[in-house]
C-alpha positions in Angstrom: 24.9 74.9 -14.3 22.2 77.2 -15.4 18.8 76.7 -14.8 16.3 77.5 -17.8 13.9 79.4 -17.9 15.6 81.8 -15.4 13.9 81.5 -12.0 11.3 79.3 -13.1 12.6 76.0 -13.9 10.1 72.8 -14.2 10.4 70.6 -11.3 9.7 66.9 -11.0 8.6 65.8 -7.5 9.3 62.2 -7.3 7.6 59.8 -4.8 8.7 56.3 -4.6 6.2 53.8 -3.1 5.4 50.0 -3.2 1.8 50.8 -3.5 -0.2 54.0 -3.4 -1.4 54.3 0.2 -3.3 56.8 2.6 -0.2 58.8 3.0 0.2 59.3 -0.7 -3.4 60.5 -0.9 -2.7 62.8 1.9 0.5 64.2 0.2 -0.8 64.8 -3.3 -3.4 67.5 -2.4 -0.7 69.5 -0.3 1.6 69.3 -3.4 -1.0 70.7 -5.8 -1.5 73.4 -3.5 2.2 74.7 -3.6 2.6 78.4 -4.4 5.1 77.6 -7.1 3.3 76.4 -10.2 5.9 74.8 -12.7 5.9 71.3 -11.4 4.8 67.9 -12.3 4.4 64.8 -9.8 5.7 61.4 -10.6 4.3 58.5 -8.1 6.3 55.3 -8.8 4.4 52.3 -7.5 5.5 48.7 -8.1 2.5 47.7 -10.2 -0.3 49.7 -12.1 -2.8 51.0 -9.6 -6.4 50.3 -10.9 -8.9 53.1 -10.1 -6.3 55.5 -8.5 -7.0 59.1 -9.6 -5.5 62.4 -8.6 -6.8 65.8 -9.9 -4.3 68.3 -11.2 -5.0 68.6 -14.8 -2.6 65.7 -16.0 0.5 66.9 -13.8 0.3 63.9 -11.5 1.4 60.8 -13.1 1.3 57.2 -12.0 4.2 55.3 -13.3 4.6 51.6 -12.5 8.1 50.4 -12.4 8.2 46.8 -11.3 9.2 45.5 -7.9 12.5 47.3 -7.4 13.9 49.5 -4.5 13.3 53.2 -3.8 16.7 54.3 -5.0 16.1 52.5 -8.6 12.8 54.2 -8.4 14.4 57.6 -7.9 16.8 57.1 -10.5 14.0 56.5 -13.0 13.1 60.2 -12.8 15.7 60.7 -15.5 13.8 58.5 -17.9 10.3 59.8 -16.9 10.9 63.4 -16.7 12.8 66.2 -18.6 12.5 68.7 -15.7 15.5 70.9 -14.8 15.0 70.2 -10.9 14.3 66.8 -9.1 12.5 66.9 -6.1 12.5 63.8 -4.1 10.0 63.2 -1.2 9.1 60.0 0.7 5.7 58.8 0.4 4.8 59.5 4.0 6.1 63.3 3.8 4.2 66.3 2.3 5.4 69.8 1.7 4.4 73.3 3.1 3.1 75.8 0.4 6.4 77.6 0.0 8.5 74.8 -0.2 9.7 75.1 -3.8 9.8 78.9 -3.7 12.3 78.7 -0.9 14.4 75.7 -2.3 14.7 77.1 -5.9 16.0 80.4 -4.7 19.4 78.4 -3.9 19.7 77.4 -7.3 20.3 80.8 -8.6 23.8 80.2 -7.1 25.7 78.2 -9.8 27.8 76.6 -6.9 24.8 74.9 -5.5 24.1 71.5 -6.6 21.4 70.3 -4.1 19.1 71.5 -1.3 17.4 70.0 1.7 15.2 71.0 4.6 13.9 69.6 7.8 11.2 66.5 7.8 9.2 67.6 10.6 6.6 65.3 12.7 2.9 66.5 11.9 0.8 67.6 14.8 -1.9 65.0 13.9 0.7 61.9 14.4 -0.3 59.7 17.2 1.3 59.7 20.7 3.6 56.9 19.5 4.6 58.6 16.4 5.3 61.9 18.2 7.6 60.0 20.8 9.5 58.6 17.8 9.8 62.4 16.5 11.1 63.5 19.9 13.9 61.1 20.0 15.1 62.4 16.6 14.5 66.0 17.5 15.8 66.4 21.0 19.2 67.4 21.9 19.9 64.3 23.6 18.3 61.9 20.9 19.3 63.7 17.8 22.2 65.2 18.9 24.1 67.2 16.1 21.6 65.9 13.5 18.7 67.2 15.2 18.3 70.0 12.4 17.1 67.4 10.0 13.9 66.9 12.1 13.3 70.5 13.5 14.3 73.8 11.7 17.8 75.1 12.7 19.9 77.8 11.0 20.8 77.5 7.5 24.1 75.7 6.8 26.1 73.8 4.2 25.9 69.9 4.5 27.6 67.2 2.9 25.2 64.3 3.8 21.5 64.5 3.8 18.5 62.1 3.5 16.5 61.8 0.4 13.2 62.3 2.5 13.3 66.0 1.5 16.1 66.4 -1.1 16.2 68.7 -4.4 18.8 68.5 -7.1 19.7 69.9 -10.4 19.0 67.4 -13.1 22.6 67.7 -14.6 24.2 67.2 -11.2 22.0 64.2 -10.6 23.3 62.8 -14.1 27.0 63.8 -13.4 26.8 62.2 -9.9 25.5 58.9 -11.3 22.1 58.9 -9.1 21.5 57.1 -6.2 23.6 53.8 -5.0 21.0 51.1 -5.4 23.3 48.8 -3.7 22.2 50.3 -0.5 19.1 51.1 1.1 18.8 53.2 3.4 22.1 54.9 2.7 21.6 55.5 -0.9 21.5 59.4 -0.5 25.0 59.1 1.4 26.9 58.0 -1.9 25.0 60.7 -3.9 25.9 63.5 -1.6 29.5 62.3 -1.7 29.5 62.5 -5.5 27.9 66.0 -5.4 30.3 67.5 -2.8 33.7 65.7 -3.4 33.5 64.7 -6.8 31.8 67.3 -8.4 32.7 70.3 -5.7 29.5 71.8 -5.4 27.5 72.7 -2.4 24.4 71.1 -0.6 22.3 73.7 1.4 20.1 73.0 4.3 17.5 75.6 4.8 15.0 75.6 7.4 12.4 77.1 5.3 12.6 74.2 2.7 10.3 72.5 5.2 8.1 69.3 4.9 6.0 67.3 7.4 7.0 63.7 7.7 4.9 61.1 9.5 7.2 58.9 12.0 7.3 55.1 12.6 5.7 54.4 16.0 7.6 53.5 19.1 9.0 51.0 19.7 9.2 48.0 17.1 8.7 50.1 13.9 10.8 52.8 15.1 13.6 50.6 16.3 13.7 48.5 13.1 14.1 51.6 11.1 17.1 52.7 13.5 18.9 49.3 13.5 18.7 49.3 9.7 20.3 53.1 9.7 22.9 51.7 12.1 23.8 48.7 10.3 24.5 50.7 7.0 26.1 53.6 8.7 28.7 51.2 10.7 29.5 49.7 7.2 29.6 53.1 5.6 32.2 54.2 8.2 34.5 51.9 6.2 33.4 52.4 2.7 32.5 55.9 2.9 34.7 57.6 5.7 34.5 61.0 4.4 30.9 61.4 5.8 30.4 58.4 8.0 33.7 58.1 9.9 32.6 60.5 12.5 32.6 60.6 16.2 28.8 61.3 16.4 28.0 57.9 14.7 30.4 56.0 17.2 28.8 57.7 20.5 26.0 55.2 20.7 28.2 52.2 20.6 30.2 53.8 23.1 27.3 54.2 25.5 26.0 50.7 24.6 29.6 49.2 25.7 29.8 51.5 28.6 26.2 50.3 29.8 27.1 46.6 29.5 30.3 47.1 31.3 28.5 49.1 34.2 26.5 45.7 34.9 29.2 44.0 36.9 30.0 47.2 38.8 26.7 47.1 40.6 28.1 43.9 42.4 31.7 45.2 42.6 33.6 47.8 44.8 36.6 48.0 42.1 37.3 51.7 41.3 38.0 50.7 38.0 34.4 49.2 37.4 32.9 51.9 39.1 33.9 54.4 36.4 31.2 52.9 33.7 28.7 52.8 36.5 29.3 56.6 37.1 29.1 57.4 33.3 25.7 55.5 33.1 24.4 57.5 35.9 25.4 60.8 34.2 23.7 59.6 31.2 20.6 58.8 33.3 20.6 62.4 34.6 20.7 63.9 31.2 17.9 61.6 30.1 15.7 63.0 33.2 16.5 66.6 32.0 15.4 65.6 28.5 12.3 64.0 29.8 11.5 67.1 31.8 12.2 69.4 28.9 9.9 67.5 26.4 7.1 67.2 29.1 7.2 70.9 29.7 7.4 71.8 25.9 4.7 69.5 24.7 2.7 69.6 28.2 2.6 65.9 28.1 4.3 63.9 30.7 3.2 60.7 28.7 5.2 62.0 25.6 8.1 63.1 27.9 8.4 59.7 29.4 7.9 57.8 26.0 10.7 60.0 24.5 13.1 59.0 27.2 12.4 55.3 26.9 12.9 55.9 23.2 15.9 57.8 23.4 17.4 55.0 25.8 16.4 52.2 23.5 17.5 54.0 20.3 20.9 54.7 21.5 21.4 51.0 22.9 20.1 49.3 19.7 21.8 51.9 17.4 25.1 51.2 19.2 24.7 47.3 18.9 23.9 47.5 15.1 26.5 50.3 14.2 29.2 47.6 15.7 27.6 45.0 13.7 27.8 47.2 10.4 31.5 47.8 11.2 32.2 44.0 11.4 30.3 43.4 8.3 32.5 42.4 5.2 29.6 42.8 2.8 26.3 44.4 3.0 23.7 43.5 0.5 19.9 45.1 0.3 
């Protein structure tokens, strides 16, 4: 598990994308301004991009892959690069200048196989994108996974998304890369291989920081959420080590409780009143969350939108998580 040369391994920054877009054009200049110098950038579009050029003295390479999914594109990094560390970024994310400096420190420990960090909503995202970001990062919306969206304490994790994920090349090879059967969710299989099969650690470090543009509320955000939920519900059966957890079931419990509370509005039965009481308590927590977001951001509109986003996210995630649980076979 030694990196060579010591403390200055070559890093391949891999960006899978259907075609080069405005987000990629924004990201590359940030990458080229990294403090750490020993890296290359591999941009992997479906087709050759006519007329696209990035500065960087040849370290930015555009490598067409054909019309394949993001997981297959990321696996191609082994073919396109000999770098000792593979750093995966989504096309709509870009790093801070010291991103690699903080990440690579962890690889001095031979027991660390991979590193991840928060993917934070940029300050220049529009109101609807920021509201989506608040859904993920608030204590009520993001819950125990809010650390993925705002910097929190350093910790060891066993499942981390590929939006901001760095891994040793040899570990990636031994783990078998991403599972191209699933997208999203291909990173869950990889992380399980790293932690359970290879016995290595994945470290979350709040200083391994990238900015990540959000999908707008409501439809783009909810399409993403329901896709996540569908796969996580299915993964609860096929990857129970990291997906059969109470935190993933809570939105479904909320959805069921909400539906059960509807008849209680027209009933005096004490048994039926219980779901209504629980939903009322949830509503109180939602009001607290809206107030907190409004105060922190000094924007009532953002607070109200985040509250509506949290509610619809929990409801839709709950429905699609159940659908995933009931799905016998999930194909991309």
